[in-house]
N, C-alpha and C positions, 0 to 999 in steps of 0.2 A: 504494500500500500504506500501511496505517497503521503507525505505529511509536511507541514510547514516546519521551519527550524524551531528547535527548542532553545530557549534563552536561559543561560545559566548566569545569573547576576552574582558576581563573586566567583565566576568559573575558573579564574586563574589561581585560586587558593587551593589548599590541600584537599578539602572536601570536593570542590569543584572539579579538580583533576581526576579524582577517583570516580566521581559521577560520570564525567565525560568518557572516561575509558570504558566503564561498564556499559554505557549506552553504545559506544562505538563497537565493542566486542559483540554485543547482541544484535546490533542493527547497523551494519557497515555503511548503508546508504543514507542514514539519517543525518541531515544537516544540523549543525550545532552553531550557536552564537555564544562565544565566550566573552562575557561582559566583565569589565574591570576598569578602575580609574587609570591604571597604567596601560595604555594601548600596546606598547611594545611587549610587555609581559603577557598580556592577553593574547596577542598574536603569536607569541612563541608557543604558548600552550596549544592554541588552535593548530599551529603547524605540526606539533607533535601528535595531536589526535587525528588529524586528517579530516577532510570534508567539513571543515569548521572555519569560522571567521572570528577574529578578535574585534571587539566593539568597545570604544571608549564611552564610559557612562558614569554618571554620578547621580544616584537617586536622591541625594540630599537637595539637588537642584530641581527635582521633580520631572526631569526629562531623561527617559531611558536611553536616548541617543540613537535610536534605530529608525527614526523617521516613520514612513508609512509602510515599511516592509511587513509582510504577514509573519506572525509568530504562532506556533502551535501550542506552546505552554511556557510558563515562566517559573523558575525556581530561584528564590532569594536565599542566599547562603550566608547572610550576616544580618545584623540588627538594622532594620529599616525603620527608624523612628518616625518618619513622616508617612509611613504606609503608602509610599508612592508606587511601589511595585504592585500592590494589590489594586490601587486605583487604576493603574495602567491596564492590568489584566481585566478588570471589570469593564473599562471603556472599550476594550477590544473583544470582550466576550470569550476570553481564553482562560483555561484552568491555571491555578496558582498554588504554589506551596512555599512556605517559609519555615525554616528549621531553627529559628533563633528565639522568638519570644517565650519567656517563662510563663508559668500559670498566672502570676499577678499582672502580666503584661498582655493578656489575651484580649482585653477590652477593645482596643482600637480596631483590630481585625474582625472581631465578632460584630462590632457596631457597623463597620463597613459592609460586612455581609448582610446584616439585617436590613440596611438601607436598600440594597440591591440583591435580594436573594436569588433572583433568576438570571443574574448576569453571568456567573461562571462558577465552576467548582473551586472551592477554597479549602485547602488542607492546612490545618493547624499542626505543623510538622514537628513540634519539639517533643517527640518521644525520645527516650534514651537510645541513641544510635539508630533512630528512625526505623523501628520495627524489630530490631535485634532483641529487644526485651519483650515487647507486647505480643508479637506473633508467637514465639515459643510459649509464653505464659498462657495465652488463650488456648493454644493447642493442648497444653497440659491440663487445663481446667476441664476439658471434655471427659476426662477420666473420672470426674467427681459428680455425684448427685447434688452435693452442696459444698461450696468452697467457703471455709470459715476465715482463713488467714492467707494472705499473700505477702511475702517478704522478699524484697529485691535488694541485693547488695552489688553495686557496681564498683569495680576496681580499675583505676587508671594507673598505669605505671608512670613513675616520675620521669622516665626517659621517653615516654610516648610523645612523638612529634605531632603537633597540630599548629595551625596557622594563627596569626594575630586575631582574626575575627572569632575563632573558636575559643581562644584563650580569654578574650574579653567577655564572651558569653559566660564561660565557666566562672570567671572571677565575679561577674555580676550576680550570678545565681547562687554562688556559695558564700560570698562575703557581703555584698550590698544588700541582699535579701536576708533579713535577720530571722525570718521564720520560714518554716516549710510545712506544707499541707500533708496531712495523713488522714486515713479513715479509721476511726476507732469506735468499735461497738455500733457501727452503722452511721455514726455522725462524722462529718468532716470537721477537723480541728487543726489548729496551727501548733506546730511544735516550736517552742521558744526556749531560750535559756538552756538549762542543763538537759532538757528533753531532746535537744537537737543532736546530742552526741550519742553514739552507740558503737557496737562492735559486731563484726560478722566474720565467719571463717572463709578464707580464700580456698581455691581449688585444692591446694596442697595441705589444707587444714590449719594454716597459720591464721591466728586471730588478728584482724585488722581494726584499727581505730577508724571510725567513720563519722560522717556528719549527715544530717538530714538533707534531703533534696526532694523537690516535687516537680519532676517533668510530667508531661501530659499522660504518660503511662498510668500514673496514679488515678487520674480521672477515668480513663478508658477502662482499666481493669476493674475498678470499683463498680462502674455502671454496667459493664458487660457481664461480669460474673456474679454480681450481687454480693460479693464477699464483704462482710461487715468490718474487716480489719485489713487494711492495705497500707504498707509503708515502704519507703524507698530511702536507701542510705548509700552514700558515696565515700569510698576510701581512695586516697591517693598515696601510693607507696610502691613497693617492689612487687611485681607480679610473680605468680607461682613459677612460671617458666624461667624467669630471670634468677630466682632463688636457686633453681636447679642448674644454673650455669648455661642456660639456653637464651635465645633472644627474648625480648619482652613480649607480652601478649596483653590483649584486652580480656577482661573476665566479667561476666555478668552472672551472679549467683541468684538463682530463682528457687524459692521454696513455697509450696502450697500445702495446706492441710485442710481436712474436712472429712466428709464421709463418701464412701463409694455407693454404687447403686443398690447394694444390699443393706446399707445403713451402717456398715462397719467403718471404724476410723481409718483414714487413708492419708498418707503424706508422700510428697515427692520433693526431691531436691536435686537440682542439676545446674550445670553451668553452660553458658554460651561463650566460646573462646575463639579468638582469632589471633594468630601469631604476628599479624601486622599492626596490631593496636586498634584504636577506636576508629580511625578514619576510613579504612576499607569498608567496615560495616556501615558507617554513616553514608558513604558514597553509594553503596549497594541499595540501601533503603530509599535514598532520593531517586536513584535511577529507576527502581521498580515502581515507585509512586508515579513518576512521570510517564512510564509505560502504561500504567493503568489509566491515568488521566487522559491520555491521547489515543488509547486503543492500540498501542504498539504491541501489547501482549497478545493480540488476537481477539480480544473482547471488544464490546462496544465502548466508545469513549465515555468517561464518567459524566453523569448528568450534573447540572448545576446543583450545588448543595454545600453543606459544611461538614467536613470530615476530619477524622484522625487518620494517620497513616495505616494503622492496622486494619481499618475497614476496607482499604483498597488493595491489600496485599494477600494474595492467595498463599495459604500456609505451605502447601505441597511444593509450589513453585519456589517460594522463599527458601525452604530447606534445601532444595536442590541447588539453587544458586549460592547459598551459603557454603555448602560443601565444595562447589566448583571453585570458589575464590579462596579456599583454604580454611574456612571456619569449621567448627565442630561443636557437637553437643556432648557433654560429659555427665554421666549419671554419678550422683554423690549420695552419701548416706544422710538421710534426713535427721534433723535435730530430734524429732519425735520418734525414737527408735522402737517404741511399742506398737506403732501403727503399721498397717499393711502398706507396702510400697508398690509402685508401678515404675517400670523403666521408661524414661523419656525417649530413649533411643528407639524403643519399640513403637511408641506413638509417632515419632518422626518417620520411621519406615512405613507405617501404615498410611500416614498422610501423604507421603510421597507416592506410594503405589496408587492411592485413590486419584491423585492428580494426573 
């Protein structure tokens, strides 16, 4: 199928380059626009990707810099405080995703969508690594008749490389935001003060000091599963692989507990791991969301509406692509050792076969 170019605003950054490469690998003929403030840098990335063009742009000025040329979708990969990218997308009637705004920053994009709900598909993309947490957690929840607790622990290696935009986002969400949301006994509440600190065990069993964080996964998992207790914690330290003398990795520790279809206690604990760190997973998620929005995956393009990434990502396809780029799912011993357990690897295999 032919499609108008996809515009990656911030496409010359680390996430943008991963996104562009995954799109290029899957769709060799897809034209891409690599947008950035530094035209030379954007063009260098475009030349590396092929069938791409560097575009000088500055959303703070309210002008994407692409004139009247048609665009199939727009991905904004940094903080757009003026919501200029979304306004541009709505004016053109094209789908849009942004992976930067935190939970307390969703208001402007939600308000823009409410004003023009039929203009375009709008994806609130700030899930942790854009689907790498939510998609596996949702798949795991299918083994339960009732999910009582979901606990997420994300581990970033101190040597993990990410660009200035991602560093700014992380600093804002971990330091400038003094509180983090959680769901506790069915009610949403803010973790403040001492309640923002916690600990979780990494893949190798090492206990990590962590701080509360509230990416959009917390909202999506709460509403989709009905779990009355959902929390998310972030640790920044040495990853399990690096402690073993290997290259760093990104780790997402996911634990669910509740009851199985027979009413017996059930618990699962597993990890999503990628040896390249956080950016390959983020780039994969953005690429797959764009494929869904535009119909590149073979399905119909996404209808106008307001979405989280996990709603657009087919689990079977996601797990296959995750494995293709070197990621893995690792089964771990649950904290609730008296409960029955289910292998996440078996769930992944079944989901991939169904796809």
